[in-house]
CHARMM-style PDB file with segment names, atoms N, HN, CA, C and O in Angstrom:
ATOM      1  N   MET     1     -23.684  -0.064 -34.340  1.00  0.00      PROA
ATOM      2  CA  MET     1     -24.962  -0.701 -34.248  1.00  0.00      PROA
ATOM      3  C   MET     1     -24.806  -2.222 -34.341  1.00  0.00      PROA
ATOM      4  O   MET     1     -25.467  -2.972 -33.623  1.00  0.00      PROA
ATOM      5  N   ARG     2     -23.935  -2.652 -35.223  1.00  0.00      PROA
ATOM      6  HN  ARG     2     -23.398  -2.043 -35.806  1.00  0.00      PROA
ATOM      7  CA  ARG     2     -23.732  -4.093 -35.377  1.00  0.00      PROA
ATOM      8  C   ARG     2     -23.140  -4.721 -34.131  1.00  0.00      PROA
ATOM      9  O   ARG     2     -23.460  -5.857 -33.784  1.00  0.00      PROA
ATOM     10  N   ALA     3     -22.272  -3.971 -33.459  1.00  0.00      PROA
ATOM     11  HN  ALA     3     -22.012  -3.048 -33.741  1.00  0.00      PROA
ATOM     12  CA  ALA     3     -21.528  -4.526 -32.330  1.00  0.00      PROA
ATOM     13  C   ALA     3     -22.434  -4.979 -31.195  1.00  0.00      PROA
ATOM     14  O   ALA     3     -22.071  -5.890 -30.450  1.00  0.00      PROA
ATOM     15  N   GLN     4     -23.589  -4.374 -31.046  1.00  0.00      PROA
ATOM     16  HN  GLN     4     -23.884  -3.635 -31.651  1.00  0.00      PROA
ATOM     17  CA  GLN     4     -24.466  -4.743 -29.935  1.00  0.00      PROA
ATOM     18  C   GLN     4     -25.045  -6.141 -30.080  1.00  0.00      PROA
ATOM     19  O   GLN     4     -25.554  -6.702 -29.110  1.00  0.00      PROA
ATOM     20  N   TYR     5     -24.975  -6.712 -31.279  1.00  0.00      PROA
ATOM     21  HN  TYR     5     -24.562  -6.256 -32.067  1.00  0.00      PROA
ATOM     22  CA  TYR     5     -25.515  -8.055 -31.508  1.00  0.00      PROA
ATOM     23  C   TYR     5     -24.421  -9.123 -31.565  1.00  0.00      PROA
ATOM     24  O   TYR     5     -24.705 -10.293 -31.821  1.00  0.00      PROA
ATOM     25  N   LEU     6     -23.190  -8.723 -31.330  1.00  0.00      PROA
ATOM     26  HN  LEU     6     -22.960  -7.772 -31.123  1.00  0.00      PROA
ATOM     27  CA  LEU     6     -22.063  -9.648 -31.420  1.00  0.00      PROA
ATOM     28  C   LEU     6     -21.587 -10.061 -30.035  1.00  0.00      PROA
ATOM     29  O   LEU     6     -21.946  -9.447 -29.030  1.00  0.00      PROA
ATOM     30  N   SER     7     -20.776 -11.105 -29.999  1.00  0.00      PROA
ATOM     31  HN  SER     7     -20.484 -11.603 -30.816  1.00  0.00      PROA
ATOM     32  CA  SER     7     -20.141 -11.489 -28.743  1.00  0.00      PROA
ATOM     33  C   SER     7     -19.183 -10.373 -28.334  1.00  0.00      PROA
ATOM     34  O   SER     7     -18.840  -9.519 -29.152  1.00  0.00      PROA
ATOM     35  N   ARG     8     -18.756 -10.376 -27.094  1.00  0.00      PROA
ATOM     36  HN  ARG     8     -19.034 -11.070 -26.429  1.00  0.00      PROA
ATOM     37  CA  ARG     8     -17.854  -9.325 -26.603  1.00  0.00      PROA
ATOM     38  C   ARG     8     -16.583  -9.235 -27.431  1.00  0.00      PROA
ATOM     39  O   ARG     8     -16.140  -8.144 -27.790  1.00  0.00      PROA
ATOM     40  N   GLU     9     -16.002 -10.386 -27.731  1.00  0.00      PROA
ATOM     41  HN  GLU     9     -16.362 -11.272 -27.440  1.00  0.00      PROA
ATOM     42  CA  GLU     9     -14.751 -10.402 -28.503  1.00  0.00      PROA
ATOM     43  C   GLU     9     -14.977  -9.868 -29.915  1.00  0.00      PROA
ATOM     44  O   GLU     9     -14.182  -9.074 -30.417  1.00  0.00      PROA
ATOM     45  N   GLN    10     -16.054 -10.304 -30.548  1.00  0.00      PROA
ATOM     46  HN  GLN    10     -16.700 -10.950 -30.140  1.00  0.00      PROA
ATOM     47  CA  GLN    10     -16.353  -9.847 -31.902  1.00  0.00      PROA
ATOM     48  C   GLN    10     -16.713  -8.357 -31.906  1.00  0.00      PROA
ATOM     49  O   GLN    10     -16.337  -7.627 -32.823  1.00  0.00      PROA
ATOM     50  N   ALA    11     -17.437  -7.914 -30.884  1.00  0.00      PROA
ATOM     51  HN  ALA    11     -17.742  -8.507 -30.138  1.00  0.00      PROA
ATOM     52  CA  ALA    11     -17.818  -6.505 -30.789  1.00  0.00      PROA
ATOM     53  C   ALA    11     -16.577  -5.630 -30.630  1.00  0.00      PROA
ATOM     54  O   ALA    11     -16.457  -4.591 -31.279  1.00  0.00      PROA
ATOM     55  N   ARG    12     -15.666  -6.051 -29.772  1.00  0.00      PROA
ATOM     56  HN  ARG    12     -15.764  -6.895 -29.245  1.00  0.00      PROA
ATOM     57  CA  ARG    12     -14.434  -5.284 -29.571  1.00  0.00      PROA
ATOM     58  C   ARG    12     -13.651  -5.171 -30.870  1.00  0.00      PROA
ATOM     59  O   ARG    12     -13.160  -4.095 -31.213  1.00  0.00      PROA
ATOM     60  N   PHE    13     -13.533  -6.290 -31.598  1.00  0.00      PROA
ATOM     61  HN  PHE    13     -13.932  -7.163 -31.319  1.00  0.00      PROA
ATOM     62  CA  PHE    13     -12.829  -6.286 -32.876  1.00  0.00      PROA
ATOM     63  C   PHE    13     -13.512  -5.323 -33.850  1.00  0.00      PROA
ATOM     64  O   PHE    13     -12.834  -4.544 -34.520  1.00  0.00      PROA
ATOM     65  N   GLN    14     -14.825  -5.366 -33.935  1.00  0.00      PROA
ATOM     66  HN  GLN    14     -15.375  -5.999 -33.391  1.00  0.00      PROA
ATOM     67  CA  GLN    14     -15.590  -4.496 -34.825  1.00  0.00      PROA
ATOM     68  C   GLN    14     -15.374  -3.028 -34.468  1.00  0.00      PROA
ATOM     69  O   GLN    14     -15.159  -2.198 -35.352  1.00  0.00      PROA
ATOM     70  N   LEU    15     -15.429  -2.705 -33.182  1.00  0.00      PROA
ATOM     71  HN  LEU    15     -15.604  -3.379 -32.463  1.00  0.00      PROA
ATOM     72  CA  LEU    15     -15.266  -1.322 -32.742  1.00  0.00      PROA
ATOM     73  C   LEU    15     -13.859  -0.806 -33.000  1.00  0.00      PROA
ATOM     74  O   LEU    15     -13.674   0.351 -33.375  1.00  0.00      PROA
ATOM     75  N   ILE    16     -12.874  -1.663 -32.799  1.00  0.00      PROA
ATOM     76  HN  ILE    16     -13.025  -2.604 -32.495  1.00  0.00      PROA
ATOM     77  CA  ILE    16     -11.484  -1.263 -33.063  1.00  0.00      PROA
ATOM     78  C   ILE    16     -11.300  -0.962 -34.549  1.00  0.00      PROA
ATOM     79  O   ILE    16     -10.513  -0.085 -34.905  1.00  0.00      PROA
ATOM     80  N   GLN    17     -12.001  -1.663 -35.404  1.00  0.00      PROA
ATOM     81  HN  GLN    17     -12.640  -2.376 -35.114  1.00  0.00      PROA
ATOM     82  CA  GLN    17     -11.911  -1.405 -36.837  1.00  0.00      PROA
ATOM     83  C   GLN    17     -12.601  -0.095 -37.217  1.00  0.00      PROA
ATOM     84  O   GLN    17     -12.214   0.543 -38.195  1.00  0.00      PROA
ATOM     85  N   VAL    18     -13.596   0.302 -36.471  1.00  0.00      PROA
ATOM     86  HN  VAL    18     -13.911  -0.217 -35.676  1.00  0.00      PROA
ATOM     87  CA  VAL    18     -14.334   1.535 -36.761  1.00  0.00      PROA
ATOM     88  C   VAL    18     -13.503   2.769 -36.419  1.00  0.00      PROA
ATOM     89  O   VAL    18     -13.631   3.800 -37.079  1.00  0.00      PROA
ATOM     90  N   SER    19     -12.663   2.676 -35.408  1.00  0.00      PROA
ATOM     91  HN  SER    19     -12.559   1.838 -34.873  1.00  0.00      PROA
ATOM     92  CA  SER    19     -11.912   3.829 -34.927  1.00  0.00      PROA
ATOM     93  C   SER    19     -11.084   4.521 -36.020  1.00  0.00      PROA
ATOM     94  O   SER    19     -11.168   5.742 -36.146  1.00  0.00      PROA
ATOM     95  N   PRO    20     -10.294   3.796 -36.808  1.00  0.00      PROA
ATOM     96  CA  PRO    20      -9.552   4.481 -37.875  1.00  0.00      PROA
ATOM     97  C   PRO    20     -10.465   5.085 -38.951  1.00  0.00      PROA
ATOM     98  O   PRO    20     -10.121   6.091 -39.572  1.00  0.00      PROA
ATOM     99  N   ARG    21     -11.599   4.480 -39.158  1.00  0.00      PROA
ATOM    100  HN  ARG    21     -11.879   3.663 -38.653  1.00  0.00      PROA
ATOM    101  CA  ARG    21     -12.551   5.040 -40.129  1.00  0.00      PROA
ATOM    102  C   ARG    21     -13.100   6.370 -39.650  1.00  0.00      PROA
ATOM    103  O   ARG    21     -13.311   7.289 -40.441  1.00  0.00      PROA
ATOM    104  N   LEU    22     -13.329   6.466 -38.360  1.00  0.00      PROA
ATOM    105  HN  LEU    22     -13.158   5.719 -37.716  1.00  0.00      PROA
ATOM    106  CA  LEU    22     -13.767   7.733 -37.786  1.00  0.00      PROA
ATOM    107  C   LEU    22     -12.686   8.796 -37.988  1.00  0.00      PROA
ATOM    108  O   LEU    22     -12.992   9.944 -38.308  1.00  0.00      PROA
ATOM    109  N   ASP    23     -11.443   8.416 -37.803  1.00  0.00      PROA
ATOM    110  HN  ASP    23     -11.194   7.483 -37.543  1.00  0.00      PROA
ATOM    111  CA  ASP    23     -10.332   9.343 -38.045  1.00  0.00      PROA
ATOM    112  C   ASP    23     -10.301   9.795 -39.507  1.00  0.00      PROA
ATOM    113  O   ASP    23     -10.028  10.961 -39.790  1.00  0.00      PROA
ATOM    114  N   GLU    24     -10.578   8.882 -40.427  1.00  0.00      PROA
ATOM    115  HN  GLU    24     -10.800   7.934 -40.196  1.00  0.00      PROA
ATOM    116  CA  GLU    24     -10.625   9.228 -41.851  1.00  0.00      PROA
ATOM    117  C   GLU    24     -11.727  10.249 -42.117  1.00  0.00      PROA
ATOM    118  O   GLU    24     -11.528  11.195 -42.879  1.00  0.00      PROA
ATOM    119  N   VAL    25     -12.877  10.062 -41.500  1.00  0.00      PROA
ATOM    120  HN  VAL    25     -13.039   9.293 -40.881  1.00  0.00      PROA
ATOM    121  CA  VAL    25     -13.983  11.007 -41.676  1.00  0.00      PROA
ATOM    122  C   VAL    25     -13.582  12.376 -41.151  1.00  0.00      PROA
ATOM    123  O   VAL    25     -13.879  13.394 -41.777  1.00  0.00      PROA
ATOM    124  N   LYS    26     -12.910  12.407 -40.008  1.00  0.00      PROA
ATOM    125  HN  LYS    26     -12.669  11.580 -39.500  1.00  0.00      PROA
ATOM    126  CA  LYS    26     -12.464  13.685 -39.445  1.00  0.00      PROA
ATOM    127  C   LYS    26     -11.516  14.401 -40.407  1.00  0.00      PROA
ATOM    128  O   LYS    26     -11.611  15.614 -40.593  1.00  0.00      PROA
ATOM    129  N   ILE    27     -10.613  13.651 -41.009  1.00  0.00      PROA
ATOM    130  HN  ILE    27     -10.536  12.666 -40.858  1.00  0.00      PROA
ATOM    131  CA  ILE    27      -9.664  14.237 -41.960  1.00  0.00      PROA
ATOM    132  C   ILE    27     -10.393  14.794 -43.180  1.00  0.00      PROA
ATOM    133  O   ILE    27     -10.078  15.887 -43.651  1.00  0.00      PROA
ATOM    134  N   LEU    28     -11.366  14.042 -43.689  1.00  0.00      PROA
ATOM    135  HN  LEU    28     -11.622  13.155 -43.306  1.00  0.00      PROA
ATOM    136  CA  LEU    28     -12.119  14.506 -44.855  1.00  0.00      PROA
ATOM    137  C   LEU    28     -12.932  15.762 -44.541  1.00  0.00      PROA
ATOM    138  O   LEU    28     -13.032  16.663 -45.374  1.00  0.00      PROA
ATOM    139  N   ILE    29     -13.505  15.821 -43.355  1.00  0.00      PROA
ATOM    140  HN  ILE    29     -13.424  15.089 -42.679  1.00  0.00      PROA
ATOM    141  CA  ILE    29     -14.250  17.010 -42.947  1.00  0.00      PROA
ATOM    142  C   ILE    29     -13.310  18.209 -42.836  1.00  0.00      PROA
ATOM    143  O   ILE    29     -13.628  19.304 -43.300  1.00  0.00      PROA
ATOM    144  N   ARG    30     -12.150  17.990 -42.219  1.00  0.00      PROA
ATOM    145  HN  ARG    30     -11.892  17.100 -41.842  1.00  0.00      PROA
ATOM    146  CA  ARG    30     -11.165  19.073 -42.079  1.00  0.00      PROA
ATOM    147  C   ARG    30     -10.699  19.562 -43.453  1.00  0.00      PROA
ATOM    148  O   ARG    30     -10.582  20.767 -43.679  1.00  0.00      PROA
ATOM    149  N   LEU    31     -10.437  18.639 -44.354  1.00  0.00      PROA
ATOM    150  HN  LEU    31     -10.531  17.660 -44.170  1.00  0.00      PROA
ATOM    151  CA  LEU    31     -10.020  19.001 -45.706  1.00  0.00      PROA
ATOM    152  C   LEU    31     -11.126  19.775 -46.425  1.00  0.00      PROA
ATOM    153  O   LEU    31     -10.854  20.752 -47.122  1.00  0.00      PROA
ATOM    154  N   SER    32     -12.347  19.342 -46.256  1.00  0.00      PROA
ATOM    155  HN  SER    32     -12.568  18.548 -45.690  1.00  0.00      PROA
ATOM    156  CA  SER    32     -13.485  20.046 -46.868  1.00  0.00      PROA
ATOM    157  C   SER    32     -13.570  21.486 -46.376  1.00  0.00      PROA
ATOM    158  O   SER    32     -13.874  22.397 -47.146  1.00  0.00      PROA
ATOM    159  N   ALA    33     -13.307  21.682 -45.114  1.00  0.00      PROA
ATOM    160  HN  ALA    33     -13.060  20.942 -44.488  1.00  0.00      PROA
ATOM    161  CA  ALA    33     -13.338  23.037 -44.560  1.00  0.00      PROA
ATOM    162  C   ALA    33     -12.189  23.872 -45.108  1.00  0.00      PROA
ATOM    163  O   ALA    33     -12.378  25.036 -45.461  1.00  0.00      PROA
ATOM    164  N   ARG    34     -11.017  23.290 -45.178  1.00  0.00      PROA
ATOM    165  HN  ARG    34     -10.864  22.345 -44.891  1.00  0.00      PROA
ATOM    166  CA  ARG    34      -9.854  24.045 -45.683  1.00  0.00      PROA
ATOM    167  C   ARG    34     -10.020  24.420 -47.152  1.00  0.00      PROA
ATOM    168  O   ARG    34      -9.555  25.472 -47.590  1.00  0.00      PROA
ATOM    169  N   LEU    35     -10.684  23.552 -47.905  1.00  0.00      PROA
ATOM    170  HN  LEU    35     -11.062  22.697 -47.549  1.00  0.00      PROA
ATOM    171  CA  LEU    35     -10.923  23.839 -49.321  1.00  0.00      PROA
ATOM    172  C   LEU    35     -12.189  24.680 -49.530  1.00  0.00      PROA
ATOM    173  O   LEU    35     -12.575  24.982 -50.659  1.00  0.00      PROA
ATOM    174  N   ARG    36     -12.821  25.047 -48.410  1.00  0.00      PROA
ATOM    175  HN  ARG    36     -12.508  24.802 -47.493  1.00  0.00      PROA
ATOM    176  CA  ARG    36     -14.027  25.876 -48.406  1.00  0.00      PROA
ATOM    177  C   ARG    36     -15.189  25.213 -49.144  1.00  0.00      PROA
ATOM    178  O   ARG    36     -16.003  25.879 -49.783  1.00  0.00      PROA
ATOM    179  N   ILE    37     -15.243  23.902 -49.039  1.00  0.00      PROA
ATOM    180  HN  ILE    37     -14.582  23.362 -48.520  1.00  0.00      PROA
ATOM    181  CA  ILE    37     -16.362  23.155 -49.591  1.00  0.00      PROA
ATOM    182  C   ILE    37     -17.546  23.224 -48.637  1.00  0.00      PROA
ATOM    183  O   ILE    37     -18.705  23.257 -49.051  1.00  0.00      PROA
ATOM    184  N   ILE    38     -17.223  23.246 -47.353  1.00  0.00      PROA
ATOM    185  HN  ILE    38     -16.281  23.219 -47.017  1.00  0.00      PROA
ATOM    186  CA  ILE    38     -18.267  23.407 -46.343  1.00  0.00      PROA
ATOM    187  C   ILE    38     -17.965  24.678 -45.546  1.00  0.00      PROA
ATOM    188  O   ILE    38     -16.801  25.041 -45.378  1.00  0.00      PROA
ATOM    189  N   PRO    39     -18.993  25.347 -45.062  1.00  0.00      PROA
ATOM    190  CA  PRO    39     -18.775  26.559 -44.256  1.00  0.00      PROA
ATOM    191  C   PRO    39     -18.073  26.238 -42.930  1.00  0.00      PROA
ATOM    192  O   PRO    39     -18.170  25.125 -42.413  1.00  0.00      PROA
ATOM    193  N   GLU    40     -17.383  27.216 -42.407  1.00  0.00      PROA
ATOM    194  HN  GLU    40     -17.305  28.120 -42.827  1.00  0.00      PROA
ATOM    195  CA  GLU    40     -16.643  27.027 -41.156  1.00  0.00      PROA
ATOM    196  C   GLU    40     -17.564  26.606 -40.015  1.00  0.00      PROA
ATOM    197  O   GLU    40     -17.200  25.744 -39.216  1.00  0.00      PROA
ATOM    198  N   LYS    41     -18.750  27.201 -39.930  1.00  0.00      PROA
ATOM    199  HN  LYS    41     -19.047  27.902 -40.579  1.00  0.00      PROA
ATOM    200  CA  LYS    41     -19.679  26.834 -38.864  1.00  0.00      PROA
ATOM    201  C   LYS    41     -20.073  25.365 -38.968  1.00  0.00      PROA
ATOM    202  O   LYS    41     -20.149  24.669 -37.955  1.00  0.00      PROA
ATOM    203  N   THR    42     -20.321  24.898 -40.167  1.00  0.00      PROA
ATOM    204  HN  THR    42     -20.260  25.464 -40.989  1.00  0.00      PROA
ATOM    205  CA  THR    42     -20.656  23.487 -40.371  1.00  0.00      PROA
ATOM    206  C   THR    42     -19.493  22.610 -39.940  1.00  0.00      PROA
ATOM    207  O   THR    42     -19.686  21.582 -39.290  1.00  0.00      PROA
ATOM    208  N   TYR    43     -18.284  23.021 -40.306  1.00  0.00      PROA
ATOM    209  HN  TYR    43     -18.127  23.856 -40.834  1.00  0.00      PROA
ATOM    210  CA  TYR    43     -17.087  22.268 -39.906  1.00  0.00      PROA
ATOM    211  C   TYR    43     -16.983  22.186 -38.386  1.00  0.00      PROA
ATOM    212  O   TYR    43     -16.739  21.111 -37.837  1.00  0.00      PROA
ATOM    213  N   LEU    44     -17.164  23.301 -37.713  1.00  0.00      PROA
ATOM    214  HN  LEU    44     -17.362  24.174 -38.159  1.00  0.00      PROA
ATOM    215  CA  LEU    44     -17.049  23.320 -36.256  1.00  0.00      PROA
ATOM    216  C   LEU    44     -18.108  22.439 -35.604  1.00  0.00      PROA
ATOM    217  O   LEU    44     -17.829  21.723 -34.642  1.00  0.00      PROA
ATOM    218  N   ASP    45     -19.323  22.499 -36.137  1.00  0.00      PROA
ATOM    219  HN  ASP    45     -19.549  23.080 -36.918  1.00  0.00      PROA
ATOM    220  CA  ASP    45     -20.399  21.655 -35.603  1.00  0.00      PROA
ATOM    221  C   ASP    45     -20.082  20.174 -35.814  1.00  0.00      PROA
ATOM    222  O   ASP    45     -20.239  19.364 -34.901  1.00  0.00      PROA
ATOM    223  N   LEU    46     -19.640  19.833 -37.011  1.00  0.00      PROA
ATOM    224  HN  LEU    46     -19.512  20.492 -37.752  1.00  0.00      PROA
ATOM    225  CA  LEU    46     -19.312  18.433 -37.313  1.00  0.00      PROA
ATOM    226  C   LEU    46     -18.135  17.943 -36.472  1.00  0.00      PROA
ATOM    227  O   LEU    46     -18.141  16.817 -35.974  1.00  0.00      PROA
ATOM    228  N   GLU    47     -17.144  18.785 -36.325  1.00  0.00      PROA
ATOM    229  HN  GLU    47     -17.139  19.700 -36.730  1.00  0.00      PROA
ATOM    230  CA  GLU    47     -15.962  18.409 -35.538  1.00  0.00      PROA
ATOM    231  C   GLU    47     -16.352  18.120 -34.088  1.00  0.00      PROA
ATOM    232  O   GLU    47     -15.867  17.164 -33.483  1.00  0.00      PROA
ATOM    233  N   GLU    48     -17.221  18.946 -33.549  1.00  0.00      PROA
ATOM    234  HN  GLU    48     -17.615  19.722 -34.040  1.00  0.00      PROA
ATOM    235  CA  GLU    48     -17.693  18.741 -32.177  1.00  0.00      PROA
ATOM    236  C   GLU    48     -18.446  17.405 -32.052  1.00  0.00      PROA
ATOM    237  O   GLU    48     -18.226  16.644 -31.110  1.00  0.00      PROA
ATOM    238  N   GLU    49     -19.316  17.141 -32.999  1.00  0.00      PROA
ATOM    239  HN  GLU    49     -19.494  17.758 -33.765  1.00  0.00      PROA
ATOM    240  CA  GLU    49     -20.076  15.888 -32.980  1.00  0.00      PROA
ATOM    241  C   GLU    49     -19.160  14.677 -33.148  1.00  0.00      PROA
ATOM    242  O   GLU    49     -19.324  13.670 -32.460  1.00  0.00      PROA
ATOM    243  N   LEU    50     -18.201  14.778 -34.059  1.00  0.00      PROA
ATOM    244  HN  LEU    50     -18.068  15.596 -34.618  1.00  0.00      PROA
ATOM    245  CA  LEU    50     -17.286  13.662 -34.287  1.00  0.00      PROA
ATOM    246  C   LEU    50     -16.391  13.413 -33.079  1.00  0.00      PROA
ATOM    247  O   LEU    50     -16.053  12.267 -32.783  1.00  0.00      PROA
ATOM    248  N   ASP    51     -16.008  14.472 -32.386  1.00  0.00      PROA
ATOM    249  HN  ASP    51     -16.282  15.403 -32.627  1.00  0.00      PROA
ATOM    250  CA  ASP    51     -15.229  14.306 -31.153  1.00  0.00      PROA
ATOM    251  C   ASP    51     -16.042  13.535 -30.114  1.00  0.00      PROA
ATOM    252  O   ASP    51     -15.519  12.657 -29.428  1.00  0.00      PROA
ATOM    253  N   GLU    52     -17.316  13.872 -30.010  1.00  0.00      PROA
ATOM    254  HN  GLU    52     -17.741  14.585 -30.567  1.00  0.00      PROA
ATOM    255  CA  GLU    52     -18.191  13.169 -29.061  1.00  0.00      PROA
ATOM    256  C   GLU    52     -18.329  11.696 -29.451  1.00  0.00      PROA
ATOM    257  O   GLU    52     -18.286  10.819 -28.588  1.00  0.00      PROA
ATOM    258  N   VAL    53     -18.491  11.430 -30.724  1.00  0.00      PROA
ATOM    259  HN  VAL    53     -18.525  12.143 -31.424  1.00  0.00      PROA
ATOM    260  CA  VAL    53     -18.576  10.040 -31.187  1.00  0.00      PROA
ATOM    261  C   VAL    53     -17.284   9.305 -30.855  1.00  0.00      PROA
ATOM    262  O   VAL    53     -17.323   8.147 -30.439  1.00  0.00      PROA
ATOM    263  N   GLY    54     -16.151   9.956 -31.030  1.00  0.00      PROA
ATOM    264  HN  GLY    54     -16.119  10.896 -31.367  1.00  0.00      PROA
ATOM    265  CA  GLY    54     -14.864   9.351 -30.699  1.00  0.00      PROA
ATOM    266  C   GLY    54     -14.749   9.019 -29.220  1.00  0.00      PROA
ATOM    267  O   GLY    54     -14.247   7.956 -28.856  1.00  0.00      PROA
ATOM    268  N   ARG    55     -15.214   9.928 -28.364  1.00  0.00      PROA
ATOM    269  HN  ARG    55     -15.622  10.792 -28.660  1.00  0.00      PROA
ATOM    270  CA  ARG    55     -15.187   9.658 -26.929  1.00  0.00      PROA
ATOM    271  C   ARG    55     -16.096   8.482 -26.579  1.00  0.00      PROA
ATOM    272  O   ARG    55     -15.736   7.630 -25.767  1.00  0.00      PROA
ATOM    273  N   MET    56     -17.260   8.442 -27.189  1.00  0.00      PROA
ATOM    274  HN  MET    56     -17.553   9.134 -27.850  1.00  0.00      PROA
ATOM    275  CA  MET    56     -18.191   7.342 -26.936  1.00  0.00      PROA
ATOM    276  C   MET    56     -17.610   6.009 -27.425  1.00  0.00      PROA
ATOM    277  O   MET    56     -17.708   4.991 -26.739  1.00  0.00      PROA
ATOM    278  N   LEU    57     -17.014   6.029 -28.602  1.00  0.00      PROA
ATOM    279  HN  LEU    57     -16.934   6.856 -29.159  1.00  0.00      PROA
ATOM    280  CA  LEU    57     -16.404   4.823 -29.157  1.00  0.00      PROA
ATOM    281  C   LEU    57     -15.272   4.332 -28.267  1.00  0.00      PROA
ATOM    282  O   LEU    57     -15.176   3.139 -27.981  1.00  0.00      PROA
ATOM    283  N   GLY    58     -14.417   5.247 -27.830  1.00  0.00      PROA
ATOM    284  HN  GLY    58     -14.495   6.216 -28.062  1.00  0.00      PROA
ATOM    285  CA  GLY    58     -13.317   4.873 -26.940  1.00  0.00      PROA
ATOM    286  C   GLY    58     -13.821   4.283 -25.639  1.00  0.00      PROA
ATOM    287  O   GLY    58     -13.269   3.299 -25.147  1.00  0.00      PROA
ATOM    288  N   GLY    59     -14.860   4.870 -25.078  1.00  0.00      PROA
ATOM    289  HN  GLY    59     -15.309   5.669 -25.478  1.00  0.00      PROA
ATOM    290  CA  GLY    59     -15.441   4.362 -23.846  1.00  0.00      PROA
ATOM    291  C   GLY    59     -16.027   2.971 -24.023  1.00  0.00      PROA
ATOM    292  O   GLY    59     -15.889   2.108 -23.157  1.00  0.00      PROA
ATOM    293  N   TRP    60     -16.676   2.770 -25.147  1.00  0.00      PROA
ATOM    294  HN  TRP    60     -16.787   3.471 -25.851  1.00  0.00      PROA
ATOM    295  CA  TRP    60     -17.270   1.482 -25.426  1.00  0.00      PROA
ATOM    296  C   TRP    60     -16.187   0.407 -25.578  1.00  0.00      PROA
ATOM    297  O   TRP    60     -16.325  -0.704 -25.066  1.00  0.00      PROA
ATOM    298  N   ILE    61     -15.116   0.754 -26.285  1.00  0.00      PROA
ATOM    299  HN  ILE    61     -15.004   1.657 -26.700  1.00  0.00      PROA
ATOM    300  CA  ILE    61     -14.009  -0.193 -26.469  1.00  0.00      PROA
ATOM    301  C   ILE    61     -13.399  -0.546 -25.108  1.00  0.00      PROA
ATOM    302  O   ILE    61     -13.129  -1.717 -24.840  1.00  0.00      PROA
ATOM    303  N   ARG    62     -13.181   0.453 -24.250  1.00  0.00      PROA
ATOM    304  HN  ARG    62     -13.400   1.404 -24.468  1.00  0.00      PROA
ATOM    305  CA  ARG    62     -12.587   0.194 -22.938  1.00  0.00      PROA
ATOM    306  C   ARG    62     -13.502  -0.638 -22.051  1.00  0.00      PROA
ATOM    307  O   ARG    62     -13.031  -1.397 -21.205  1.00  0.00      PROA
ATOM    308  N   SER    63     -14.815  -0.494 -22.246  1.00  0.00      PROA
ATOM    309  HN  SER    63     -15.197   0.122 -22.934  1.00  0.00      PROA
ATOM    310  CA  SER    63     -15.741  -1.212 -21.388  1.00  0.00      PROA
ATOM    311  C   SER    63     -15.876  -2.703 -21.749  1.00  0.00      PROA
ATOM    312  O   SER    63     -16.391  -3.497 -20.962  1.00  0.00      PROA
ATOM    313  N   ILE    64     -15.418  -3.056 -22.919  1.00  0.00      PROA
ATOM    314  HN  ILE    64     -15.000  -2.411 -23.558  1.00  0.00      PROA
ATOM    315  CA  ILE    64     -15.546  -4.463 -23.358  1.00  0.00      PROA
ATOM    316  C   ILE    64     -14.289  -5.234 -22.954  1.00  0.00      PROA
ATOM    317  OT1 ILE    64     -14.186  -6.431 -23.225  1.00  0.00      PROA
TER     318      ILE     64
END
């Protein structure tokens, strides 16, 4: 959300910093599922959504 108000260079830098954080969230979700903190269906739904966010983020980074 912040990136849309920044210059192209600043937006690209911001988005590149977000990418590893998204990976961290994916790892935490996967760990939560393995430890049975969240149900498998919830994990699958979240994983699908996070994959889509990753594709969108990658596309946005490439477009800048």
